[in-house]
N, C-alpha and C positions, 0 to 999 in steps of 0.2 A: 338627389337633393330634394328635401321636403319643402312644401309650401303651405302656409296658412292662408286660407281664403276667407275673407270677412264679407258678409252681406249687410249692406246698410239699408235700413228700411226707409220708406217714404217719409216717416216722421223723424228721420235722422238718427234713430236709435240703431243699435247693433241687432240685426234680425236673426243672425245665426252664423255658424262658421263650419268650414270643412278643413280637415287636415289631409293634404294630398301627398302621398308617398308612392314612388315607383309608378307614377302614371295612373293611380287610382285613389279613391277616397278611402282612407284608412280609419278615420274617426270624424264625427260631426257633432254639433251641439246647437241648441236653440239660444235665444237671446239671453235667458237667465242662467245658462250653464257657464261654468268657469272655463276660461280658455286653457289650452294646454300649459302645464307648468313651465316647460322648456320651449320657448318660442323658436321656431326654425329660422334659418338664415334669410329666407325670402317670405315676404308678407304682401299679399295682394288684396285690395278692397274692391268690392263691386258696388258702383254707384247706382241708385235707383233710377229707372226710366222716367219716373214722375218729375224729377228735378232737372231733366235734360231736354233741350230742344235739339233734335237731330236733323241734319241737312246732308245733302249730297251736292258737291260742287265740282265743276270741271277744272281741276287744278293739277292734273297728273303730271304735266310737263315741268312744273315749277319745283325748285328745291324746297326743303322743309321750311326754312325760315321765310322764304318768299310766299309759299303756300299759306302759311299762317297769317301773314300780313294781308294777303289778298282775301282770305276768308273773313278777317275782321272787317274789311271794307264791304264785303257782300252782306254780312250780318248787320252792319250798321244801317244799311238801306232798308231792312225789313224789321228790325227789332224795335219794339216800343220803348224798352228801357235804354238809357244811355249806354253806348258801347264801352265807356270807361268802367262801368260797373259789371261788365260781363267778361267771363273767361272763355276764350275761344280756343279750341284744340282741334287739330287736324290729324288724320290718320294716314295709314299706308294707302298708296293709290290702287284703285281697282280699274285698270284700263286708264281712261282719261278722267274718271271720277275719283273723288276722294271724300271719305266721310268727314263730317264736321260736327262737333258737339259744342253746344253753348250752355253755360251754367253761370249763375250769379257768383261773383267773387266771394260774397259773404257766406254763401252756402258751402262753397269749396273750403274756405278757411275754417268754418265751423267743424266740418268733418275732420280736418287734419288736427285741429286743436283737441277735439274729443278723443281721437285715437292716441295722440301724443300724451294726453293726460293718463292713459293706460300704459304708457311706456312703449307705444307702437308708432313707428314711422313707416308707413307702407312704401314698398318699392314702386308700386304702381297702383293707380285707381282706374279700373276699367268700367266704362259706362255699360249698363245692362243691355240697352238696345243693340249695341254692336257686338254682343256675344252671339247673337243669332245670325245665321247665314243670310246673305242678301239674295232673295229669290228672283228668278228671271221674270216671274209674273205672280200675281196673287200675293198672299201674306203667309208668314209663319208665326206661330205663337208658342210660348213656353212659360212655365212657372220658374222665375228666377228670384230667389230670396223670398220676400214677402209680397211679391206682385206678379201679375201676368204681364208679359211683354209681347208686343206685336211689332213685326217688322215687314215692310214692303220694299219695293224696288227703290223708292226715293224718300220714304218716310219711315219713322219708327216712333213708338209711343207706348205708354202704359195703358193696358186694356181697361177702358172705362165703359160701364154698361150704357151710358148715354152717348158718349162721344164716339166710341169705336164703330158702331153701325154707320155713322155718317161718313167716317173716313174709309171704312172697308167697302161699303156699298154692297154690291152683289158679287165681289171677287171671292175666290176660294181662299179659305184659311186652313192651313195645315198645322196640326199640333205636333211638336217635336220634343224629343227627350233632351232636356237641357244639360245633363251631366257630361256627356262626351263633348258637347259644344264648349262648355266652360273649361274643361280640362285641355282641349285643343287651344283655346284662346290664351291659356297661361304661357304657352311656349311661343305663340306668334299672335299677339293681340292686334286687332285691327286699329285700335285707337287707345291711347293712354292719356288720361286727363292730367297727369303730372308732367307738365311742360310749361314753358314760359315762366311766369313768376311763381308757379307752384311746382316747378321741377325739384326733384329731391336733391338736396345738397349732400354731396359726398363728403363724409368725414375723413380726415387724414388718419391713416392707420400705418403703423410701423410694420414693415415686412421683416419680422425677426429672422426668418430663414435667409432672406437676402442679407441682413446685417451679419448673420453668422458666416455666410459665404465671404463677405467682404473682410471680416475679421480673420478668417483662415487665409485669405489671399494676402492680407497685410502681414500676417505672421510669416507666410512663406517668403514674401519679398524681403522682410527684415532678416530672415535666416540666410537667404541667398546673399544679401548685402554684407552681412557679418562674415559669411564664409569667404566671400571675395576679398574682404579686408584681411582676414587671417591668412589667406593664400598669398596676398601681396606682401604681408609682413614676413611670412616664411621665405618668400623669394628674396626679399631684401636681406634677411639674415644669412641666407645661403650665399648671396652675392658678396656680402661683407666678409663672411668666413673665407670665401675663395680669394678675395683680395688680400686678406691678412696672410693666408697661406702663401700667396704669390710674393708678397712683400718679404716674408720670412725667407722664402727660397732665394730671392735676389740678395737679401742681406747675408745669407750663408755663403753665397758665391763670392761676395765682396769681402766679407770678414769671416773666413772659414774656421778660424781658431778659437772663437769666443763661444762661451756657453749660451749667452743670449745674443743671437745674431743682430737683432735690431739695436740693442744697446751698444754692441761692438761697432756697428755701422755709424751710430751717433758719435761715438768716441773718435772714430776716424775723421768724421766731418769736422768735429771740434778741433782736432789736431791740425787738420789742413787749413782751418780758418785762421789759425794763428792767434794773435793777441786781441783781435777784434770780436765784435758780437755779430758780424755779418753785415752785408751792405744794407739790407732792408731795415734792420733795427737801428743801426747807427745813423743812416741817412734820415730816417724818420725823426729821431731825436734832434738831429742837427737842424733840420728845417723848422721844427717847432720852436727851437731856441732862437733862430734867426728872426722868425715872425714876431716873437715876443720882445725882441731887442730893437728899439727904434734906431733908425739911421745906419744900421749895419746891413751890408750887402754880401751876398755870396758870389764871388767872382769866378770860382772854379771848383771842381769836385772830381776826385778820382779814388778808386778803390784798389789798393795794392795787394800783391800776392801774400804779404805778411799779415793780412787781415786788418790792417789799419785803414781808416777812411781819412783822406787828406782833403782839407777844405781851404781854399784861398779866400780870405776875408778882407773886405774893405770897410773901414770904420772912420768916423770923424776924428777920433782921438783914442788914446790908450784906455781911458775910462770906459768907453763904449766896447772896445775889444775885450776888456776884462769882464764886463757885464755878461757878454756872450759866453765867455769861458766859464763863468760862475754857474750859469744856467746849465751848461753841459755837465759840469761836475755834480750839480744837484740831481741830475738825471741818472747818476750812477756810472758815468763814463769817465775815462781817463783822458786828459787833454795835454798834449805836448805842443807848445807854441814856439815857432821860429821867431827870430827878431823881426819886428815890424819896421818897414821903411816908409819914408814920406813919399807921396805921389799926388801931385796936383792938389795940395791942400788937404789930403786925406792920408791915412796910413794903410799899408798893405802888409799882410802876414799870412802864415799858414798854421792851421791847427791840424795835429795828428790825433785822431780820435780812436780810442780803443776801449778795452774793458779793464 
């Protein structure tokens, strides 16, 4: 994966850039040179040491969020500017020590706005002082971007002709090659300024490969569901065909002489049923008629071998009995009535119901 490395100058301009591919610098340019036409997936900016106050604090045992809160409290005790105006970032622990970088919120926001105006939103902003190794004693020095950077055991700063001698004193200063140090920091940076309120916001992106996998899975599930339904329908059809064949076989055994065994069996049933329509049909029509005729009661019911349904009826008078008979006739039934006799203020008689 290629990485575009941008060097921010102390005056907040873009001092230069490197294009890093396969672990080496494949192209580079100065401030006025055009950036690569096709920006790589990863972009890292290098913040100048002049803008940063570097500290080392014993915060190694704390979690990242706790370490950042503790660092803000420590910085608030020594900072001249109000802590609300300062961005405090902490890095990876080095034993019990952790690097701490302090920079003004306005400076940090201005860098991001300037880069975003070019269509660039860096994945990380690495402070130049923490690109150098932390020496056991003395100081190391290297040219990073547009400035010389010096780092000691507990301090780091931009090399200034007037200030540097006071900070270095008589300690040894070793000049180092910055390129391998910068390339190594791209993979494992000691500290990234893009944290807290300046953390990079991840944009939601659709994983089309995942969407295609889900679509294929959905299609497979639909196909399996459809196949299962088709198999079930086929099983039902086969079962229905088997039942029809079994019914035809039974019908042929009962009515062997007919061309259509099922129709022959139906004819035999009708012949045995006699003049009636069968118990279920006749009884259903009778009960409906009795319910629709007020004051008429059904006192008895029997189904005879001749196919007729015999119903004993109680009614207040002849008109009521005749109303029941009329309803049965309107239902398509034949009704034969026996003479009605008086019984305790009512009349009793029998209807023979057929077709």
